[in-house]
N, C-alpha and C positions, 0 to 999 in steps of 0.2 A: 778492524772489527774483531771482537773477542768472543769466546764461547759464551760468556756471561750475557751477551746481548741477544742470544738465540732462543731464550726461553727455557733453558735447562735449569733444574733445581740445584741447590747447593751441594747435595751429596754427589750428583753426577759431575758437577764442575770440579769437585775435589778429585774424583776418579780420573777425570780428563787431565788435570794438572799432575797427578801422580804418574801418568804415562808420558810426561814431558811434552804434551801437546801445548803449544803456545797460541797459535792462531789457527782458525778453521781454514780448511782448503776451500776453493771455490764451490765445489759440489756440496760441501757441508753447509756453507753459508745459506744456500737456497733450499736444500732438501730438508734440513732439520726443522725449520719453522713450518714447512708445508706438511711434513709427516706429523708433527705435533698437533696440528689442527684437524687431522684426519683426511686430508686431501689425497687423491690418487696422485702418484708421481711417476713421470717418465724421465729417467736419467740416462743420458748418453755420455759416457766417460770411460776412459781406458783403465785397465788394471793399474793400481798404484796411485789413483787419483784421490784416495781417501773415502771412497764410496761406502765401504763397510761400516765405518763409524757414522756415516751420514744417515744410515737407517737404524743401526743398533742403538745409538744414543736416544733418539726420540721414541723409539719403540719401548725401551726400558722405562722412559719417563711416563709414557702412557700406561704402562703396566703397574705403576705405583698406585693407581686408583683401585679402590676395593671393587671386586667383581667376583661373585661366586661362580664357579665353573665346575662341572662334573669331572671326576677323575678320568684320564685318558682322552679328554676332549681339549685339544690344544687351542690356545688363543692366537698364537702367531705361528705361521708356517713360512719357512725360508727354503726355497728350492735352489739347488746349486748343481753344476754339472759333474763335479768330481769329488772323490773322497777327501783329497787334500784340502780343497776349498771348504768342504763341510767342516772339517776339523778346525781350519783357520777361523771361519766365521763363528763357530761355536766357542772358540777360545776368546774371541772379542766380546761376545755376550757375557761370558764368565768374568772376564777381566773388569769390565765396566759395571757389571751387576753385583760384584762381590761385596761392595760397601753400602748398598742401598738399604734404606730402612725396611722396605717390604721385599722379602726374598723372592727372586724370580728364578725358577728352575728352568735351565735350558739344556738341550741335549742334541748332539749331532749323531745322525744315523746314516749308514752307507753300507754298500755290499762289500763282499770280500772277507767278511768276518762273520762269526756266529751271530745268528739273529736273536737267540734266546736271551743273552745279557741285555740287549737293546730293548727287548720286550719288557723285561723286568724294570729297567731304568726309566721307562716311560711313565711310571707311577708319579703323578703330581707334576708332570712336565707342562709348562706353559708355552715355552718357545721351542719349536722343533725345527732343526736345520737338517735337511735331508736331500739325498740324491733320489730322483724319481722312482727308479726301480725298487730300491729298498723300501721306500715309503709305501708303495703299493703292496709289497709283501706284508708289511706290518698292518696295513688296512685290511687285507684279505684274512689275516690272522686275528682280526678284531682286537689288536693290541693298541690301536689308536683310532680315533674318530675325528673327522674333519668338518662335521656339520656345524660347529660353533666357532670356526676360525674367524677372527675379527680382522686380521691383517695378513695378507699374502705378499711375500717378496719373491720376485724372480731375479736372482743374481747371476749375471753373465748369461742372459737369455740367448744371445747369439751363439754362444758355445754349446748350450744345451740343444739348440736346434741343429747345429752342425754335427753334434755327436749322435743325432738320431733319436732324441727323446720326445719328439712331438706327440706321438701316439700316447705315451705314458702321461705327458702333461695334460692332454685333453681329458684323459680318464680322471686325473686328479681334479681338474677344474669342475668336472661334473659332480664331484662329491662335496664341493664347497658351498656355503650358503650364498645366496644371490647378493645379500647386502654385506659388504665388507670393504675394507680399504685395500687397494692394490698398489704395489710399488714394483716397478720394472726397471732394472738396470741392465744396460748393454753397452758394449764397446762400439757397436755399429748399429745402424738402423736400416737393415736390409728388408726385403719384401716379407720374409717369413716373420721377422720381429714386428714389422708393421701390421701384419695380419693379426698377430696375437694382441698387439696394442689395441686394435679396433674392437676386438671381442672383450678384452679384459678391462681396459681403463675407461673411466667415466670422467670427462672434463678434467684431464690431468694437468698438474703443474709440470710443464716441460722444462727440463734443465739440460743444457748441452754445454759441456766443458770442452771447448776446442783446444787442441794442443797448439801451443805457440809455435811449435815446430815438430815435424816428424822425427827430428834428429836433434834433441835438446843440446844446447851449447855445453852443458856440463858433462856430456858424454864424449869422451875422446874416442874417435874411431880410427882404426888402422887395420889394414889387411896385408896378408903375406901370400905371395905365390909359392905354393908348396906342392910338389908331386904327391899323388895319392899314397905312394909307398913311403913317403917321408913325413907324413902328417903326425904319426905317433911319436917318433923321435923328436920332431920339432915342437910338439906340444910339451913334451917333458923338458926340452931345452928352455922354452919360455918360462915354465914354472920354476925351474931351478935357477936359471940365470937372473930372473927378476925377483926371486924369493917371493913369489906371489902366494898370498894367503886368501882363503875364502873365494874360490873360483867356481863359477857355474859354467859347465861345459855342455853345449847342446850338440846332440848327435841325431842321426836320421832314423835309427831303429833300435829295438831292444837288444838285438845281437851285437850291434856296434857298441852300445852302452856297456855291455858286459865285457867285451874285448878290450875297449879302451881302459876301463877300470882295472881289469886284471893286469894289463901292462904297466899302468901307473903304480900299482901296489908292488909289483915285482921289482920296480925301480925305486922303491923306498918312499913313494909319495902316497900319503893317506888319502884314499878315495873310496867312494861308494857310488853304486849305480842306482838310479831311480827310474823305474818304468812300469808299464801296466802289468807285466808278468810277475812282479814282486808282490809278496803278500802285503796286506794293509799294514800289519805290524812292522814289517821290514821297511816300508816306505815312510811310515811315521817316524821310526827310529833314525832312518837315514837323514831325514829333514831336521830332526832334533839335534843330531850330532853336527850337522853342517852349520846350523844356526849358532850353536854354542862354541864353534871353533875347534872341536875335537877332530873333525874331518876337514881336510884342506880343500878337497875337490869333490864336487857333486856332478856326476855325469848323468844327464837327463834327456829323455825324449820330450817332444813338445806337449803331448797329452799329459804326461806325468808331471810336467812342470806347472800345471795349473795349481794355484794355491801357494806357490813359492813366492812369498812376499817378505823380503828382508830389507830393512832400512840400511842404507850405506853399504850395500853390496858393492865391493870395489871392482870386480872383474866378471865379464861375460865373454866366453869364447865360443864362436861358431866353428866347431870341428867340421861339421857339414852344414852347408847352407840350407835354410828352410825352403819350402816349396814356393811361398809367396812373399812379396815385399811386406805385406801386412804382418806376417809372422816374424819377419826379420825385425821390424820395428818393435813388435811385442817383446821379442827376445832381448834386444839391447835395452829396452825400457826397464828391465829388471835392475839395471844399475843406474847411477846418476839420479836417484830419487831425492825428493825433498831438499833440493839444492846441494846435495852431496856430489862430489866429483866421482866419476866412474869411467872405466875403460872397456870398450867393446872391441874384441879382436876377432877377425875372420881368417880362416885358413882356406885359401882358394886354390883348388887343383885346376889344371888346364881345362878339364871338362866343365868346370863351374864358372869359368871366366865370363862367358856370355850372360849367364843367369845373374851374375853379380853386377854386370853393367845395367841389366834391366832393373835390378833392385835400386841401384844408385839413381837411375833416371826417375823412378817412381818417387823416391825420397826427395828428389830435387837437390841433392847434395853429393858432391864427389868425395870419395874416400881414397886417401893415398894408399898405394899398394907397393909393398917393399919386396924386392927380389931376395931369395934365400939360397940360391945355388952355391954361393961361396961360403956358406956357414957349415962348418964341420960338425956333423952330428954323431960321429963315432963315439960310443960310450953312453949315448942317450937312448 
């Protein structure tokens, strides 16, 4: 199946081709036609499954129809859990919308930066991508109105609920018109998401993209037994000995992210930390440099990593193990995307051995563990 069979117009098909998209992902095959005809949609699919384009493309198509709307009354609202994801989704709207015959103005708004420029940029905006807290700030300032929203998208609904946005989301829902199209995407369908689904969606088209494996074949996994005091030198040893480029390193805390980054830089390895205590400008710049290859290593916490979506990312390293097996799968899933090969490496201290066994059991796949006691790390 090709994109041309999904009901998209020629300008959008050209935009898709310009981004080197050849065939639609499973979520796109089912979601694009459903969104085009105005149906409510419930999509259950992990990050990296192509879901952003699955709603961006048909929404842009629908916005090509003439429709007078008052200034500061947006037609499409996309709610996301983090600043990084807001920027990422906003960029996708801009990328695909840039060559359309009818201009569609989109804007991403989020906290952590001055609200005044965002208030000014809302002039003429049709598509608003927002984190819940900043959206309510803008509504309270009368910079934007939601009473004429035609399409509501909840992207990564499970993460929004996990991050404690339910109260803000309920306030936003109360400001929306009763008649509208609703699109809900989530990696999982827990009880909280199910509750929102029952309130929000009307006879939805349900799309569930099951992962063929929690542990895709194209991701090579390996783990190393490393004492906690040797993790830093061993990380630098791996990077230098393997001449590894574009490496995403996951750590457990903001303090750890800063410490690991400082040590890497002192040893001549270009690295930058990305976590919730960094300014929005700093986080955006860090991600930009990592994507374009000017920074070799990005050291991130789990929350800050939302929105890091890089095709053909070759390496993910778990400096610290995540709390849950699901988070582990989410981390390693940042590599090995779109049939590209990737490698996921975990550094396992003695204290983490039992937890790693639990992760492997939940995945249903064993990961080979290499001993490192005989590796000389002096000088690293």
